N, CA, C and O atoms as a GROMACS GRO file, in nm:
protein
  440
    1MET      N    1   0.085  -0.118   0.000
    1MET     CA    2   0.000   0.000   0.000
    1MET      C    3   0.089   0.124   0.000
    1MET      O    4   0.181   0.132   0.081
    2SER      N    5   0.064   0.219  -0.088
    2SER     CA    6   0.148   0.339  -0.095
    2SER      C    7   0.099   0.444   0.003
    2SER      O    8  -0.019   0.449   0.038
    3ALA      N    9   0.192   0.527   0.046
    3ALA     CA   10   0.159   0.635   0.140
    3ALA      C   11   0.086   0.746   0.065
    3ALA      O   12   0.117   0.775  -0.051
    4CYS      N   13  -0.008   0.807   0.130
    4CYS     CA   14  -0.081   0.919   0.073
    4CYS      C   15   0.001   1.045   0.092
    4CYS      O   16   0.041   1.076   0.204
    5ARG      N   17   0.027   1.117  -0.017
    5ARG     CA   18   0.103   1.240  -0.009
    5ARG      C   19   0.016   1.355  -0.055
    5ARG      O   20  -0.044   1.349  -0.162
    6PRO      N   21   0.010   1.462   0.027
    6PRO     CA   22  -0.069   1.577  -0.017
    6PRO      C   23  -0.001   1.644  -0.135
    6PRO      O   24   0.122   1.649  -0.143
    7ALA      N   25  -0.080   1.696  -0.227
    7ALA     CA   26  -0.025   1.769  -0.341
    7ALA      C   27   0.034   1.900  -0.291
    7ALA      O   28  -0.020   1.964  -0.201
    8VAL      N   29   0.146   1.938  -0.350
    8VAL     CA   30   0.210   2.063  -0.312
    8VAL      C   31   0.184   2.164  -0.424
    8VAL      O   32   0.209   2.137  -0.541
    9ALA      N   33   0.134   2.279  -0.385
    9ALA     CA   34   0.106   2.383  -0.483
    9ALA      C   35   0.237   2.445  -0.530
    9ALA      O   36   0.335   2.445  -0.456
   10PRO      N   37   0.239   2.498  -0.651
   10PRO     CA   38   0.358   2.569  -0.697
   10PRO      C   39   0.392   2.682  -0.601
   10PRO      O   40   0.302   2.741  -0.540
   11ALA      N   41   0.520   2.713  -0.588
   11ALA     CA   42   0.566   2.814  -0.491
   11ALA      C   43   0.491   2.946  -0.507
   11ALA      O   44   0.458   3.010  -0.407
   12GLU      N   45   0.463   2.988  -0.630
   12GLU     CA   46   0.398   3.116  -0.650
   12GLU      C   47   0.253   3.119  -0.602
   12GLU      O   48   0.198   3.227  -0.581
   13SER      N   49   0.190   3.004  -0.584
   13SER     CA   50   0.051   3.003  -0.539
   13SER      C   51   0.037   2.957  -0.394
   13SER      O   52  -0.074   2.953  -0.340
   14ARG      N   53   0.149   2.923  -0.329
   14ARG     CA   54   0.144   2.881  -0.190
   14ARG      C   55   0.106   2.996  -0.099
   14ARG      O   56   0.153   3.109  -0.117
   15ILE      N   57   0.022   2.970  -0.003
   15ILE     CA   58  -0.016   3.071   0.095
   15ILE      C   59   0.064   3.043   0.221
   15ILE      O   60   0.052   2.937   0.282
   16LEU      N   61   0.146   3.138   0.261
   16LEU     CA   62   0.225   3.123   0.382
   16LEU      C   63   0.153   3.186   0.499
   16LEU      O   64   0.089   3.291   0.484
   17MET      N   65   0.163   3.124   0.613
   17MET     CA   66   0.106   3.179   0.735
   17MET      C   67   0.207   3.158   0.846
   17MET      O   68   0.273   3.055   0.853
   18PHE      N   69   0.219   3.255   0.929
   18PHE     CA   70   0.307   3.247   1.044
   18PHE      C   71   0.220   3.246   1.169
   18PHE      O   72   0.124   3.323   1.179
   19THR      N   73   0.253   3.160   1.264
   19THR     CA   74   0.175   3.147   1.386
   19THR      C   75   0.267   3.167   1.505
   19THR      O   76   0.372   3.104   1.515
   20LEU      N   77   0.224   3.253   1.594
   20LEU     CA   78   0.293   3.271   1.721
   20LEU      C   79   0.220   3.182   1.821
   20LEU      O   80   0.107   3.210   1.861
   21HIS      N   81   0.287   3.074   1.860
   21HIS     CA   82   0.229   2.977   1.953
   21HIS      C   83   0.274   3.016   2.094
   21HIS      O   84   0.393   3.018   2.123
   22ILE      N   85   0.177   3.046   2.180
   22ILE     CA   86   0.205   3.097   2.314
   22ILE      C   87   0.155   2.996   2.416
   22ILE      O   88   0.045   2.942   2.402
   23GLU      N   89   0.236   2.972   2.518
   23GLU     CA   90   0.197   2.882   2.627
   23GLU      C   91   0.231   2.948   2.759
   23GLU      O   92   0.336   3.011   2.773
   24HIS      N   93   0.144   2.934   2.854
   24HIS     CA   94   0.173   2.977   2.992
   24HIS      C   95   0.069   2.922   3.087
   24HIS      O   96  -0.036   2.871   3.046
   25SER      N   97   0.100   2.932   3.214
   25SER     CA   98   0.005   2.894   3.318
   25SER      C   99  -0.062   3.021   3.369
   25SER      O  100  -0.004   3.130   3.365
   26VAL      N  101  -0.184   3.006   3.417
   26VAL     CA  102  -0.257   3.120   3.474
   26VAL      C  103  -0.307   3.084   3.613
   26VAL      O  104  -0.347   2.970   3.639
   27ARG      N  105  -0.303   3.181   3.700
   27ARG     CA  106  -0.353   3.160   3.836
   27ARG      C  107  -0.506   3.165   3.838
   27ARG      O  108  -0.572   3.092   3.912
   28ASP      N  109  -0.561   3.253   3.753
   28ASP     CA  110  -0.706   3.275   3.749
   28ASP      C  111  -0.745   3.294   3.602
   28ASP      O  112  -0.724   3.401   3.546
   29TYR      N  113  -0.802   3.190   3.542
   29TYR     CA  114  -0.835   3.196   3.399
   29TYR      C  115  -0.929   3.311   3.368
   29TYR      O  116  -0.908   3.381   3.269
   30ASP      N  117  -1.031   3.333   3.449
   30ASP     CA  118  -1.127   3.439   3.420
   30ASP      C  119  -1.061   3.577   3.419
   30ASP      O  120  -1.090   3.659   3.332
   31ALA      N  121  -0.971   3.602   3.515
   31ALA     CA  122  -0.899   3.730   3.518
   31ALA      C  123  -0.807   3.742   3.396
   31ALA      O  124  -0.797   3.848   3.335
   32TRP      N  125  -0.739   3.632   3.362
   32TRP     CA  126  -0.651   3.633   3.244
   32TRP      C  127  -0.733   3.660   3.118
   32TRP      O  128  -0.692   3.740   3.034
   33LYS      N  129  -0.848   3.594   3.105
   33LYS     CA  130  -0.932   3.608   2.986
   33LYS      C  131  -0.984   3.751   2.973
   33LYS      O  132  -0.996   3.804   2.863
   34GLN      N  133  -1.015   3.813   3.086
   34GLN     CA  134  -1.060   3.952   3.084
   34GLN      C  135  -0.949   4.042   3.029
   34GLN      O  136  -0.976   4.131   2.948
   35MET      N  137  -0.824   4.018   3.072
   35MET     CA  138  -0.713   4.097   3.020
   35MET      C  139  -0.692   4.069   2.871
   35MET      O  140  -0.672   4.161   2.792
   36PHE      N  141  -0.698   3.940   2.832
   36PHE     CA  142  -0.682   3.903   2.692
   36PHE      C  143  -0.788   3.972   2.606
   36PHE      O  144  -0.757   4.028   2.501
   37ASP      N  145  -0.913   3.969   2.652
   37ASP     CA  146  -1.022   4.030   2.576
   37ASP      C  147  -1.010   4.182   2.567
   37ASP      O  148  -1.062   4.242   2.473
   38SER      N  149  -0.942   4.244   2.663
   38SER     CA  150  -0.923   4.390   2.657
   38SER      C  151  -0.824   4.428   2.548
   38SER      O  152  -0.814   4.545   2.511
   39ASP      N  153  -0.750   4.330   2.497
   39ASP     CA  154  -0.662   4.346   2.381
   39ASP      C  155  -0.560   4.459   2.399
   39ASP      O  156  -0.558   4.554   2.320
   40PRO      N  157  -0.476   4.449   2.503
   40PRO     CA  158  -0.382   4.559   2.531
   40PRO      C  159  -0.278   4.583   2.421
   40PRO      O  160  -0.218   4.690   2.418
   41LEU      N  161  -0.255   4.486   2.333
   41LEU     CA  162  -0.156   4.504   2.227
   41LEU      C  163  -0.218   4.530   2.090
   41LEU      O  164  -0.147   4.543   1.990
   42GLY      N  165  -0.350   4.539   2.084
   42GLY     CA  166  -0.419   4.568   1.959
   42GLY      C  167  -0.391   4.464   1.851
   42GLY      O  168  -0.325   4.492   1.751
   43ARG      N  169  -0.442   4.344   1.873
   43ARG     CA  170  -0.411   4.231   1.784
   43ARG      C  171  -0.437   4.261   1.636
   43ARG      O  172  -0.349   4.238   1.552
   44LYS      N  173  -0.554   4.312   1.603
   44LYS     CA  174  -0.587   4.334   1.462
   44LYS      C  175  -0.493   4.438   1.399
   44LYS      O  176  -0.442   4.416   1.289
   45THR      N  177  -0.470   4.547   1.468
   45THR     CA  178  -0.379   4.651   1.418
   45THR      C  179  -0.237   4.598   1.404
   45THR      O  180  -0.162   4.642   1.316
   46ALA      N  181  -0.199   4.503   1.490
   46ALA     CA  182  -0.065   4.445   1.488
   46ALA      C  183  -0.049   4.337   1.382
   46ALA      O  184   0.060   4.281   1.367
   47GLY      N  185  -0.155   4.306   1.309
   47GLY     CA  186  -0.144   4.211   1.199
   47GLY      C  187  -0.198   4.072   1.227
   47GLY      O  188  -0.183   3.983   1.143
   48VAL      N  189  -0.260   4.050   1.343
   48VAL     CA  190  -0.317   3.918   1.371
   48VAL      C  191  -0.439   3.898   1.283
   48VAL      O  192  -0.532   3.980   1.283
   49SER      N  193  -0.439   3.788   1.206
   49SER     CA  194  -0.552   3.761   1.116
   49SER      C  195  -0.656   3.670   1.182
   49SER      O  196  -0.773   3.676   1.146
   50SER      N  197  -0.613   3.587   1.276
   50SER     CA  198  -0.705   3.502   1.353
   50SER      C  199  -0.631   3.451   1.475
   50SER      O  200  -0.508   3.458   1.482
   51PHE      N  201  -0.706   3.400   1.572
   51PHE     CA  202  -0.643   3.341   1.690
   51PHE      C  203  -0.728   3.230   1.745
   51PHE      O  204  -0.849   3.223   1.720
   52ARG      N  205  -0.665   3.142   1.820
   52ARG     CA  206  -0.731   3.034   1.890
   52ARG      C  207  -0.680   3.031   2.033
   52ARG      O  208  -0.561   3.053   2.058
   53ILE      N  209  -0.770   3.004   2.127
   53ILE     CA  210  -0.733   2.984   2.267
   53ILE      C  211  -0.766   2.839   2.300
   53ILE      O  212  -0.877   2.792   2.273
   54MET      N  213  -0.671   2.769   2.358
   54MET     CA  214  -0.690   2.628   2.392
   54MET      C  215  -0.647   2.605   2.536
   54MET      O  216  -0.558   2.673   2.588
   55ARG      N  217  -0.711   2.506   2.599
   55ARG     CA  218  -0.672   2.464   2.733
   55ARG      C  219  -0.666   2.312   2.735
   55ARG      O  220  -0.760   2.246   2.692
   56PRO      N  221  -0.556   2.257   2.784
   56PRO     CA  222  -0.548   2.111   2.797
   56PRO      C  223  -0.662   2.061   2.885
   56PRO      O  224  -0.694   2.123   2.986
   57VAL      N  225  -0.722   1.951   2.848
   57VAL     CA  226  -0.836   1.899   2.922
   57VAL      C  227  -0.799   1.852   3.062
   57VAL      O  228  -0.885   1.842   3.150
   58ASP      N  229  -0.672   1.823   3.084
   58ASP     CA  230  -0.630   1.774   3.216
   58ASP      C  231  -0.547   1.875   3.295
   58ASP      O  232  -0.484   1.838   3.394
   59ASP      N  233  -0.546   2.003   3.252
   59ASP     CA  234  -0.467   2.105   3.322
   59ASP      C  235  -0.537   2.239   3.307
   59ASP      O  236  -0.508   2.314   3.214
   60VAL      N  237  -0.628   2.270   3.399
   60VAL     CA  238  -0.710   2.391   3.388
   60VAL      C  239  -0.630   2.520   3.409
   60VAL      O  240  -0.679   2.629   3.380
   61GLU      N  241  -0.507   2.508   3.459
   61GLU     CA  242  -0.425   2.627   3.480
   61GLU      C  243  -0.334   2.658   3.361
   61GLU      O  244  -0.258   2.754   3.366
   62SER      N  245  -0.342   2.578   3.257
   62SER     CA  246  -0.256   2.598   3.141
   62SER      C  247  -0.337   2.656   3.025
   62SER      O  248  -0.452   2.618   3.002
   63VAL      N  249  -0.276   2.749   2.954
   63VAL     CA  250  -0.342   2.812   2.840
   63VAL      C  251  -0.247   2.810   2.721
   63VAL      O  252  -0.126   2.830   2.736
   64ARG      N  253  -0.302   2.783   2.604
   64ARG     CA  254  -0.228   2.788   2.477
   64ARG      C  255  -0.303   2.884   2.385
   64ARG      O  256  -0.425   2.879   2.375
   65ILE      N  257  -0.229   2.970   2.320
   65ILE     CA  258  -0.289   3.065   2.227
   65ILE      C  259  -0.210   3.059   2.097
   65ILE      O  260  -0.087   3.059   2.098
   66ASP      N  261  -0.280   3.053   1.985
   66ASP     CA  262  -0.217   3.064   1.855
   66ASP      C  263  -0.265   3.193   1.790
   66ASP      O  264  -0.385   3.213   1.771
   67LEU      N  265  -0.170   3.280   1.757
   67LEU     CA  266  -0.198   3.403   1.685
   67LEU      C  267  -0.146   3.386   1.543
   67LEU      O  268  -0.027   3.360   1.524
   68ASP      N  269  -0.232   3.399   1.444
   68ASP     CA  270  -0.193   3.382   1.305
   68ASP      C  271  -0.166   3.517   1.238
   68ASP      O  272  -0.236   3.615   1.261
   69PHE      N  273  -0.061   3.518   1.156
   69PHE     CA  274  -0.018   3.638   1.084
   69PHE      C  275   0.010   3.605   0.939
   69PHE      O  276   0.049   3.492   0.907
   70ASP      N  277  -0.010   3.701   0.850
   70ASP     CA  278   0.031   3.687   0.712
   70ASP      C  279   0.178   3.728   0.696
   70ASP      O  280   0.244   3.687   0.600
   71SER      N  281   0.228   3.808   0.789
   71SER     CA  282   0.362   3.863   0.781
   71SER      C  283   0.451   3.813   0.895
   71SER      O  284   0.414   3.821   1.012
   72ARG      N  285   0.566   3.763   0.859
   72ARG     CA  286   0.663   3.721   0.961
   72ARG      C  287   0.708   3.839   1.045
   72ARG      O  288   0.724   3.827   1.166
   73THR      N  289   0.728   3.953   0.981
   73THR     CA  290   0.771   4.074   1.052
   73THR      C  291   0.670   4.113   1.159
   73THR      O  292   0.708   4.146   1.271
   74ASP      N  293   0.541   4.110   1.125
   74ASP     CA  294   0.437   4.142   1.223
   74ASP      C  295   0.439   4.044   1.340
   74ASP      O  296   0.424   4.084   1.455
   75ALA      N  297   0.458   3.916   1.309
   75ALA     CA  298   0.462   3.815   1.415
   75ALA      C  299   0.582   3.837   1.506
   75ALA      O  300   0.570   3.823   1.628
   76GLU      N  301   0.696   3.870   1.449
   76GLU     CA  302   0.815   3.896   1.530
   76GLU      C  303   0.797   4.018   1.619
   76GLU      O  304   0.841   4.019   1.734
   77LYS      N  305   0.733   4.122   1.566
   77LYS     CA  306   0.706   4.242   1.646
   77LYS      C  307   0.611   4.210   1.761
   77LYS      O  308   0.629   4.260   1.872
   78MET      N  309   0.510   4.128   1.734
   78MET     CA  310   0.416   4.089   1.839
   78MET      C  311   0.486   4.010   1.948
   78MET      O  312   0.456   4.027   2.066
   79LYS      N  313   0.578   3.923   1.910
   79LYS     CA  314   0.653   3.844   2.009
   79LYS      C  315   0.729   3.936   2.104
   79LYS      O  316   0.728   3.914   2.225
   80VAL      N  317   0.794   4.037   2.050
   80VAL     CA  318   0.866   4.134   2.133
   80VAL      C  319   0.769   4.209   2.226
   80VAL      O  320   0.797   4.226   2.344
   81ALA      N  321   0.654   4.252   2.171
   81ALA     CA  322   0.554   4.323   2.252
   81ALA      C  323   0.500   4.235   2.363
   81ALA      O  324   0.480   4.281   2.475
   82LEU      N  325   0.477   4.107   2.333
   82LEU     CA  326   0.429   4.014   2.436
   82LEU      C  327   0.531   3.996   2.547
   82LEU      O  328   0.495   3.992   2.664
   83GLU      N  329   0.657   3.986   2.510
   83GLU     CA  330   0.761   3.968   2.612
   83GLU      C  331   0.766   4.088   2.705
   83GLU      O  332   0.791   4.073   2.825
   84GLU      N  333   0.741   4.208   2.653
   84GLU     CA  334   0.735   4.327   2.738
   84GLU      C  335   0.610   4.324   2.826
   84GLU      O  336   0.616   4.359   2.944
   85LEU      N  337   0.497   4.282   2.770
   85LEU     CA  338   0.374   4.271   2.848
   85LEU      C  339   0.392   4.173   2.964
   85LEU      O  340   0.344   4.197   3.074
   86TRP      N  341   0.460   4.062   2.938
   86TRP     CA  342   0.482   3.961   3.041
   86TRP      C  343   0.568   4.012   3.156
   86TRP      O  344   0.558   3.962   3.267
   87LYS      N  345   0.653   4.110   3.130
   87LYS     CA  346   0.737   4.169   3.235
   87LYS      C  347   0.658   4.271   3.317
   87LYS      O  348   0.692   4.298   3.432
   88GLY      N  349   0.553   4.326   3.258
   88GLY     CA  350   0.474   4.431   3.322
   88GLY      C  351   0.345   4.378   3.379
   88GLY      O  352   0.346   4.295   3.470
   89PRO      N  353   0.231   4.425   3.326
   89PRO     CA  354   0.101   4.387   3.383
   89PRO      C  355   0.069   4.238   3.375
   89PRO      O  356  -0.008   4.187   3.456
   90GLY      N  357   0.128   4.167   3.281
   90GLY     CA  358   0.101   4.025   3.267
   90GLY      C  359   0.161   3.939   3.376
   90GLY      O  360   0.116   3.827   3.399
   91VAL      N  361   0.263   3.992   3.445
   91VAL     CA  362   0.332   3.911   3.546
   91VAL      C  363   0.238   3.868   3.660
   91VAL      O  364   0.260   3.764   3.721
   92ALA      N  365   0.137   3.947   3.687
   92ALA     CA  366   0.044   3.914   3.795
   92ALA      C  367  -0.052   3.801   3.757
   92ALA      O  368  -0.108   3.737   3.845
   93LEU      N  369  -0.070   3.777   3.627
   93LEU     CA  370  -0.169   3.679   3.583
   93LEU      C  371  -0.110   3.553   3.521
   93LEU      O  372  -0.178   3.451   3.513
   94MET      N  373   0.016   3.560   3.477
   94MET     CA  374   0.074   3.448   3.403
   94MET      C  375   0.203   3.398   3.468
   94MET      O  376   0.278   3.474   3.529
   95ARG      N  377   0.226   3.266   3.452
   95ARG     CA  378   0.352   3.206   3.499
   95ARG      C  379   0.417   3.135   3.381
   95ARG      O  380   0.350   3.072   3.300
   96ASN      N  381   0.547   3.146   3.373
   96ASN     CA  382   0.628   3.075   3.273
   96ASN      C  383   0.579   3.094   3.129
   96ASN      O  384   0.560   2.997   3.056
   97PRO      N  385   0.558   3.219   3.087
   97PRO     CA  386   0.515   3.239   2.949
   97PRO      C  387   0.628   3.212   2.850
   97PRO      O  388   0.745   3.236   2.878
   98ARG      N  389   0.589   3.160   2.735
   98ARG     CA  390   0.686   3.143   2.626
   98ARG      C  391   0.611   3.152   2.494
   98ARG      O  392   0.492   3.120   2.485
   99ALA      N  393   0.683   3.195   2.392
   99ALA     CA  394   0.624   3.209   2.259
   99ALA      C  395   0.720   3.150   2.157
   99ALA      O  396   0.842   3.167   2.165
  100LEU      N  397   0.664   3.080   2.062
  100LEU     CA  398   0.741   3.017   1.956
  100LEU      C  399   0.680   3.058   1.823
  100LEU      O  400   0.560   3.037   1.800
  101LEU      N  401   0.761   3.115   1.734
  101LEU     CA  402   0.714   3.155   1.603
  101LEU      C  403   0.729   3.038   1.507
  101LEU      O  404   0.838   2.983   1.491
  102THR      N  405   0.619   3.000   1.443
  102THR     CA  406   0.620   2.888   1.349
  102THR      C  407   0.570   2.935   1.213
  102THR      O  408   0.501   3.037   1.201
  103GLU      N  409   0.606   2.859   1.110
  103GLU     CA  410   0.559   2.883   0.975
  103GLU      C  411   0.480   2.761   0.930
  103GLU      O  412   0.525   2.648   0.946
  104THR      N  413   0.362   2.783   0.876
  104THR     CA  414   0.282   2.671   0.826
  104THR      C  415   0.344   2.622   0.696
  104THR      O  416   0.360   2.698   0.600
  105VAL      N  417   0.378   2.495   0.694
  105VAL     CA  418   0.436   2.435   0.574
  105VAL      C  419   0.339   2.338   0.506
  105VAL      O  420   0.360   2.299   0.392
  106ALA      N  421   0.234   2.300   0.578
  106ALA     CA  422   0.128   2.217   0.520
  106ALA      C  423   0.001   2.241   0.601
  106ALA      O  424   0.006   2.254   0.724
  107ASP      N  425  -0.110   2.246   0.533
  107ASP     CA  426  -0.240   2.260   0.597
  107ASP      C  427  -0.337   2.174   0.517
  107ASP      O  428  -0.384   2.213   0.410
  108VAL      N  429  -0.366   2.055   0.571
  108VAL     CA  430  -0.442   1.955   0.499
  108VAL      C  431  -0.572   1.926   0.573
  108VAL      O  432  -0.571   1.898   0.693
  109THR      N  433  -0.682   1.931   0.503
  109THR     CA  434  -0.811   1.893   0.558
  109THR      C  435  -0.845   1.754   0.507
  109THR      O  436  -0.841   1.728   0.386
  110LEU      N  437  -0.879   1.665   0.597
  110LEU     CA  438  -0.914   1.527   0.559
  110LEU      C  439  -1.064   1.506   0.567
  110LEU      O  440  -1.112   1.396   0.538
   0.00000   0.00000   0.00000
């Protein structure tokens, strides 16, 4: 049986997306969510095209956020802004924050 391989679009028609994957623990999810919803960094203006918030089913104090960008530069700027936020007002609500910038290389719907 042969392996199924997704078709790869020509380079000129490929859609690139950059995602800032953020992980941290929160002491109080509701307080953290209120701060997140207040949007202190202006996600849309900063180039965020969409986002997802996830919580592991077995760890209610852990939060994962994916911020999607069309521009790597915008994602890198947001990472710097987040690191500053984590040193300031975010320090009271978050523990051990980290952000990893990724590039989507395949997006397959089955």
